[in-house]
C-alpha positions as CSV (number, residue, x, y, z in Angstrom):
1,M,-14.7,-6.6,13.8
2,S,-11.7,-4.3,13.6
3,K,-8.3,-5.8,14.4
4,V,-4.9,-4.3,15.2
5,I,-2.6,-5.5,12.4
6,L,1.2,-5.0,12.5
7,I,2.7,-5.3,9.0
8,S,6.4,-5.6,8.6
9,G,7.8,-4.0,5.4
10,G,4.6,-2.0,5.2
11,S,6.2,1.0,3.5
12,D,6.8,-0.7,0.2
13,G,5.9,-3.6,-2.1
14,L,3.8,-6.4,-0.9
15,G,3.6,-5.1,2.7
16,K,2.3,-1.7,1.5
17,S,-0.3,-3.5,-0.7
18,I,-1.5,-5.6,2.2
19,A,-1.6,-2.5,4.4
20,T,-3.6,-0.6,1.8
21,K,-6.2,-3.4,1.5
22,L,-6.7,-3.8,5.2
23,S,-6.5,-0.3,6.4
24,P,-10.1,0.8,5.6
25,N,-11.6,-1.8,8.0
26,H,-8.8,-2.4,10.6
27,Q,-6.2,-0.5,12.6
28,V,-3.1,-1.1,10.6
29,V,0.4,-0.3,11.9
30,I,3.2,-0.5,9.4
31,L,6.7,-1.2,10.4
32,S,9.9,-0.5,8.4
33,H,13.3,1.1,8.8
34,N,12.6,3.9,6.3
35,R,10.9,6.7,8.3
36,E,10.4,8.8,5.2
37,K,8.5,6.1,3.4
38,L,6.6,5.2,6.5
39,E,5.4,8.8,6.9
40,A,4.3,8.9,3.3
41,V,2.4,5.7,3.3
42,S,0.8,6.5,6.7
43,K,-0.6,9.7,5.3
44,E,-1.7,8.0,2.0
45,I,-3.7,5.1,3.6
46,N,-4.4,6.6,7.0
47,C,-2.7,4.1,9.2
48,D,-0.2,4.3,12.1
49,F,3.5,3.4,11.8
50,V,6.5,2.4,13.9
51,E,10.1,2.6,12.8
52,A,12.2,-0.5,13.3
53,E,15.0,-2.5,11.8
54,I,13.5,-6.0,11.2
55,T,16.8,-7.7,11.5
56,D,17.5,-6.3,15.0
57,Y,15.5,-8.2,17.8
58,S,15.8,-5.3,20.2
59,S,14.5,-2.8,17.6
60,V,11.5,-5.0,16.8
61,N,10.8,-5.7,20.4
62,T,10.7,-1.9,21.1
63,A,8.4,-1.4,18.2
64,V,6.0,-4.1,19.4
65,E,6.0,-2.6,22.9
66,K,5.1,0.8,21.4
67,V,2.2,-0.8,19.5
68,L,1.0,-2.7,22.6
69,G,1.3,0.5,24.6
70,K,-1.0,2.4,22.2
71,Y,-3.5,-0.3,21.3
72,Q,-3.1,-2.9,24.2
73,K,-3.1,-5.7,21.7
74,I,-1.8,-7.0,18.3
75,D,-4.3,-9.3,16.6
76,V,-2.3,-10.1,13.5
């Protein structure tokens, strides 16, 4: 069963590794402040992305609202 999975730090390191592993079977959305890296990883592993600054509550809240607007849920 496919899940909508939001991964912070998904453009690099551990977050990218997790996104890469999960993206074939789930709808993965990666979140980071670096749009250039987000776009590259999104193309590489065929996932969606949303740009946000994880240390800014308002930025993260807006990102979550965008994901919910598109997918109607976030499972993980």
